[in-house]
C-alpha positions as CSV (number, residue, x, y, z in Angstrom):
1,M,-12.4,15.5,0.1
2,T,-10.1,14.1,-2.5
3,V,-6.4,14.5,-1.8
4,N,-4.1,14.9,-4.8
5,T,-1.7,12.0,-5.0
6,N,-0.6,12.2,-8.6
7,G,2.1,14.8,-8.0
8,G,3.2,17.3,-10.6
9,G,5.8,17.0,-13.3
10,L,8.5,14.4,-13.6
11,S,9.2,14.3,-9.9
12,G,5.6,13.4,-9.1
13,R,5.4,10.7,-11.7
14,F,8.7,9.2,-10.5
15,F,7.5,9.0,-6.9
16,R,4.2,7.5,-7.9
17,W,6.0,4.9,-9.9
18,L,8.4,4.2,-7.0
19,L,5.8,4.1,-4.3
20,V,2.7,2.8,-6.0
21,D,2.8,1.6,-9.6
22,A,6.1,-0.4,-9.9
23,S,6.4,-4.0,-9.0
24,R,8.5,-4.4,-5.9
25,L,10.8,-6.8,-7.6
26,W,11.5,-4.4,-10.3
27,V,12.3,-1.7,-7.8
28,A,14.7,-4.0,-6.1
29,A,16.2,-4.9,-9.5
30,Y,16.9,-1.3,-10.3
31,V,18.5,-0.8,-6.9
32,L,20.8,-3.7,-7.5
33,G,21.5,-2.4,-11.0
34,G,22.8,0.8,-9.4
35,I,24.9,-1.1,-6.9
36,T,26.3,-3.2,-9.8
37,L,27.4,0.0,-11.7
38,L,28.9,1.4,-8.5
39,S,30.8,-1.8,-7.9
40,L,32.1,-1.9,-11.5
41,V,33.4,1.7,-11.1
42,L,35.1,0.9,-7.8
43,A,36.6,-2.2,-9.3
44,A,37.9,-0.2,-12.3
45,V,39.7,2.3,-10.1
46,G,41.1,-0.4,-7.8
47,F,39.0,-0.1,-4.7
48,L,37.6,-3.6,-5.1
49,T,40.3,-6.2,-5.3
50,P,40.7,-9.9,-4.7
51,V,44.1,-9.3,-3.2
52,P,44.1,-10.2,0.5
53,S,43.0,-7.0,2.3
54,S,41.5,-6.4,5.7
55,P,38.8,-3.8,4.4
56,M,37.3,-6.2,1.9
57,Y,37.4,-9.1,4.4
58,F,35.7,-7.0,7.0
59,L,33.1,-5.8,4.5
60,Y,32.1,-9.3,3.6
61,S,32.0,-10.2,7.3
62,A,29.6,-7.3,8.0
63,I,27.4,-8.3,5.1
64,L,27.2,-11.8,6.3
65,G,26.2,-10.8,9.8
66,G,23.9,-8.1,8.7
67,N,21.9,-10.3,6.3
68,L,21.7,-13.0,9.0
69,T,20.1,-10.5,11.3
70,L,17.8,-9.2,8.6
71,I,16.5,-12.7,7.7
72,T,15.9,-13.4,11.4
73,V,13.8,-10.2,11.7
74,V,11.8,-11.0,8.6
75,I,11.0,-14.4,9.9
76,S,9.8,-12.7,13.1
77,I,7.6,-10.4,11.1
78,N,6.1,-13.4,9.2
79,Q,5.3,-15.1,12.5
80,L,3.6,-11.8,13.7
81,V,1.5,-11.8,10.5
82,L,0.5,-15.4,10.8
83,S,-0.5,-14.9,14.5
84,R,-3.3,-12.6,13.3
85,E,-4.8,-15.6,11.3
86,L,-4.7,-17.9,14.3
87,G,-7.1,-18.1,17.2
88,A,-9.5,-20.1,19.3
89,P,-12.8,-21.1,17.7
90,G,-14.7,-18.5,19.8
91,D,-12.4,-15.7,18.6
92,L,-12.7,-16.8,15.0
93,R,-16.4,-17.1,15.2
94,E,-16.7,-13.6,16.7
95,R,-14.6,-12.2,13.9
96,I,-16.7,-13.9,11.3
97,E,-19.9,-12.7,12.8
98,K,-18.7,-9.1,13.0
99,A,-17.6,-9.3,9.3
100,D,-21.0,-10.7,8.4
101,A,-22.8,-8.0,10.4
102,F,-20.8,-5.3,8.5
103,R,-21.8,-6.9,5.2
104,E,-25.5,-6.8,6.2
105,D,-25.2,-3.2,7.2
106,V,-23.7,-2.3,3.8
107,E,-26.4,-4.3,2.0
108,R,-29.1,-2.5,4.0
109,I,-27.9,0.9,3.0
110,T,-27.0,0.1,-0.6
111,G,-30.2,-1.9,-1.1
112,D,-28.4,-5.0,-2.5
113,A,-29.7,-8.5,-1.7
114,A,-26.1,-9.8,-1.6
115,S,-23.0,-7.6,-1.6
116,P,-20.0,-8.7,-3.7
117,V,-17.3,-10.8,-2.1
118,A,-14.3,-9.6,-4.1
119,P,-12.6,-6.6,-2.6
120,A,-12.6,-4.6,-5.8
121,D,-16.3,-5.3,-6.5
122,F,-17.3,-4.6,-2.9
123,L,-15.5,-1.2,-2.9
124,L,-16.8,-0.5,-6.4
125,R,-20.4,-1.1,-5.2
126,L,-19.9,1.2,-2.2
127,H,-18.7,4.1,-4.4
128,E,-21.5,3.5,-7.0
129,S,-24.0,3.7,-4.2
130,L,-22.2,6.9,-3.0
131,A,-22.6,8.5,-6.4
132,E,-26.2,7.4,-6.6
133,M,-27.0,8.9,-3.2
134,A,-25.2,12.1,-4.0
135,E,-27.2,12.4,-7.2
136,A,-30.4,11.7,-5.2
137,L,-29.5,14.5,-2.8
138,S,-28.9,16.9,-5.6
139,E,-32.2,16.0,-7.2
140,A,-34.1,16.5,-3.9
141,T,-32.5,19.9,-3.6
142,R,-33.5,20.9,-7.1
143,D,-37.0,19.6,-6.7
144,D,-37.4,21.8,-3.6
145,G,-37.0,24.8,-5.9
146,R,-34.9,26.8,-3.4
147,T,-31.9,28.9,-4.6
148,D,-30.6,30.3,-1.4
149,E,-27.3,29.8,0.3
150,L,-28.4,26.5,1.9
151,A,-29.3,25.0,-1.4
152,R,-26.0,26.1,-2.8
153,K,-24.1,24.4,0.0
154,V,-26.1,21.1,-0.4
155,E,-25.5,21.2,-4.2
156,E,-21.8,21.7,-3.7
157,L,-21.6,18.9,-1.2
158,A,-23.5,16.5,-3.5
159,G,-21.3,17.4,-6.4
160,D,-18.1,16.8,-4.4
161,L,-19.2,13.4,-3.2
162,E,-20.3,12.3,-6.7
163,S,-17.0,13.5,-8.2
164,D,-15.0,11.6,-5.6
165,A,-17.1,8.5,-6.1
166,N,-16.8,8.6,-9.8
167,D,-13.0,9.0,-9.6
168,V,-12.7,5.9,-7.5
169,V,-15.0,3.9,-9.7
170,S,-13.1,4.8,-12.8
171,T,-9.8,3.9,-11.1
172,I,-11.1,0.5,-10.1
173,D,-12.6,-0.2,-13.5
174,S,-9.4,0.7,-15.3
175,S,-7.3,-1.6,-13.0
176,E,-9.6,-4.7,-13.5
177,G,-8.7,-7.5,-15.9
178,G,-7.8,-11.2,-16.0
179,D,-4.1,-10.7,-16.6
180,G,-2.8,-13.3,-14.1
181,R,-1.9,-10.8,-11.4
182,S,-1.5,-12.1,-7.9
183,A,-4.1,-11.7,-5.3
184,S,-1.8,-9.3,-3.4
185,S,-1.5,-7.1,-6.5
186,R,-5.3,-7.0,-7.0
187,V,-5.9,-6.2,-3.3
188,F,-3.3,-3.4,-3.5
189,E,-5.1,-1.9,-6.6
190,V,-8.2,-1.6,-4.4
191,V,-6.2,0.1,-1.7
192,A,-4.4,2.4,-4.2
193,A,-7.8,3.4,-5.6
194,T,-8.7,5.1,-2.3
195,L,-5.3,6.3,-1.2
196,G,-6.1,9.8,-2.3
197,T,-9.5,10.0,-0.7
198,N,-10.4,11.3,2.8
199,H,-14.0,12.1,3.5
200,A,-13.4,13.8,6.9
201,G,-14.1,17.3,5.4
202,Q,-17.3,16.1,3.8
203,L,-18.5,14.4,7.0
204,R,-17.9,17.6,8.8
205,R,-20.0,19.5,6.2
206,I,-22.8,16.9,6.6
207,D,-22.7,17.2,10.4
208,R,-22.9,21.0,10.2
209,L,-25.9,20.9,7.8
210,L,-27.7,18.3,10.0
211,T,-27.1,20.3,13.2
212,S,-27.2,24.0,12.3
213,E,-29.6,23.8,9.3
214,R,-31.7,20.8,10.2
215,D,-35.0,22.7,10.5
216,A,-34.4,24.4,7.1
217,L,-33.7,21.1,5.4
218,T,-36.6,19.0,3.8
219,N,-37.3,15.5,5.0
220,R,-35.8,14.1,1.8
221,Q,-32.6,16.1,2.3
222,R,-32.2,15.0,5.9
223,E,-32.8,11.3,4.9
224,H,-30.2,11.5,2.1
225,L,-27.6,13.3,4.3
226,D,-28.1,10.7,7.1
227,A,-27.6,7.9,4.6
228,L,-24.6,9.5,3.0
229,R,-22.9,10.0,6.4
230,E,-23.5,6.4,7.3
231,L,-22.2,5.2,3.9
232,L,-19.0,7.3,4.1
233,L,-18.2,5.7,7.5
234,Y,-18.7,2.2,5.9
235,I,-16.4,3.2,3.0
236,D,-13.7,4.1,5.5
237,V,-14.1,0.9,7.4
238,A,-13.9,-1.1,4.2
239,R,-10.8,0.6,2.9
240,K,-9.1,0.2,6.3
241,Y,-10.0,-3.5,6.3
242,F,-8.7,-4.0,2.8
243,R,-5.5,-2.1,3.7
244,T,-5.1,-4.6,6.6
245,V,-5.6,-7.6,4.2
246,Y,-3.1,-6.1,1.7
247,T,-0.5,-5.5,4.5
248,E,-0.8,-9.1,5.6
249,K,-0.5,-10.5,2.1
250,E,2.4,-8.2,1.2
251,L,4.3,-9.0,4.4
252,S,3.9,-12.7,3.8
253,Y,5.1,-12.3,0.2
254,F,8.0,-10.1,1.3
255,S,9.0,-12.8,3.8
256,R,9.1,-15.4,1.1
257,V,11.1,-13.2,-1.3
258,M,13.6,-12.3,1.5
259,L,14.2,-16.0,2.2
260,Y,14.6,-16.8,-1.6
261,V,17.1,-14.0,-1.9
262,G,18.7,-14.0,1.5
263,I,19.8,-17.6,1.7
264,P,21.8,-17.6,-1.6
265,A,23.3,-14.2,-0.6
266,E,24.5,-15.7,2.7
267,V,26.0,-18.7,0.9
268,A,27.8,-16.5,-1.6
269,T,29.1,-14.1,1.0
270,A,30.3,-17.0,3.2
271,A,32.0,-18.6,0.2
272,M,33.7,-15.3,-0.6
273,L,35.1,-15.1,2.9
274,A,36.5,-18.6,2.4
275,I,38.0,-17.5,-0.9
276,Y,39.7,-14.5,0.6
277,G,41.1,-16.8,3.3
278,G,42.5,-19.1,0.6
279,V,44.1,-16.2,-1.3
280,E,45.7,-15.0,1.9
281,V,47.4,-18.3,2.7
282,G,48.4,-18.8,-1.0
283,I,46.0,-21.6,-1.8
284,L,44.3,-19.6,-4.5
285,Q,45.6,-17.0,-6.9
286,P,43.8,-13.6,-7.1
287,N,44.0,-13.5,-10.9
288,G,40.5,-13.7,-12.4
289,L,38.7,-13.3,-9.1
290,L,37.6,-9.7,-9.6
291,P,34.3,-10.6,-11.5
292,V,33.5,-12.9,-8.6
293,V,34.1,-10.1,-6.1
294,V,31.7,-7.8,-8.0
295,V,29.0,-10.5,-8.3
296,T,29.1,-11.6,-4.7
297,L,29.2,-8.1,-3.4
298,V,26.0,-7.3,-5.4
299,A,24.4,-10.5,-4.2
300,G,25.3,-9.5,-0.6
301,F,23.3,-6.3,-1.0
302,A,20.3,-8.1,-2.6
303,P,18.4,-8.6,0.7
304,L,18.8,-4.9,1.5
305,A,17.4,-3.9,-1.9
306,V,14.4,-6.2,-1.4
307,L,13.8,-4.7,2.1
308,F,14.0,-1.2,0.6
309,A,11.5,-2.0,-2.2
310,F,8.8,-3.6,0.0
311,V,9.0,-1.5,3.1
312,L,9.0,1.7,1.2
313,R,5.5,1.0,-0.2
314,L,4.2,-0.6,3.0
315,A,5.3,2.4,5.1
316,W,3.8,4.9,2.6
317,V,0.5,3.1,2.5
318,A,0.4,3.1,6.4
319,Q,1.3,6.8,6.4
320,R,-1.6,7.7,4.0
321,N,-4.1,5.6,6.0
322,A,-3.0,6.7,9.5
323,S,-6.2,8.7,10.1
324,V,-9.6,7.3,10.7
325,A,-12.8,9.1,9.6
326,P,-14.1,11.6,10.7
327,F,-10.5,12.8,11.4
328,A,-8.1,14.0,8.7
329,G,-4.5,13.0,8.7
330,G,-3.3,16.0,6.7
331,E,-1.1,14.0,4.4
332,S,-1.0,14.7,0.7
333,G,1.2,14.2,-2.3
334,Y,4.6,12.5,-2.6
335,P,6.9,11.4,-1.2
């Protein structure tokens, strides 16, 4: 069953842009733009001031300590991600053998001599095979010449499967191109192409046909239904695996960006604390320091903006992939 993730109207398009389509750095930049406007308004009305004041000093102190904790947590997350890539030779060999066995199973059911290695091509081939098998099931039903309720159910099931497969194929095809995008972006496009799909309902319909109507089905119909059920499970395994790959890549990238942004933010915040101390003892004059206050305050919130942008999409992807076939998670739409 295909779940609608496009949303309706302006609200749906905005949430899709925020959660899926937009670059995470652009989302963080827009958040910082909003913080900059708010800071300028507060400075204009006199709430932000370089004059020695306990509230501003405590605000910078809180930002300094909060960002330090945030960077520490991000480093811990990065270590957790890296730990998944480490292991003893036996463990690594077992993982490789299981991955190779999965590829062989897919090649057996799709009839390919060698399945693609790129995530987008691999998932594309799976859904092309799904469309082909659904069409074969529909042809077997038409060739049987029956027009009863069972034939109608089989035709509807085949049509739904073919429609879902074609939607994913067109989405992957439209997202391909040598435009210099990062590997993480390309893997996410594969994940995003299947975010709106959940075949739990179709698996249930196949199981009901194979159990309650097995004697009424022809041998060709039973063979096609068995193959479709197996392929749907392989598709779910593949998209779950690629979601794992995307999550690892995105968390690693997020950790790097956080360090790039967090260290300068900490330095700027610490320098501002020293400036406030100098103003307080009369070493520095507050005249002309207001722009510095605005810039450093925005810089202090930069790590939080990066955290918001990256974790928002990671959490949404995890929410949309929480269920494992043949169970349905019941999640649909935005946000």
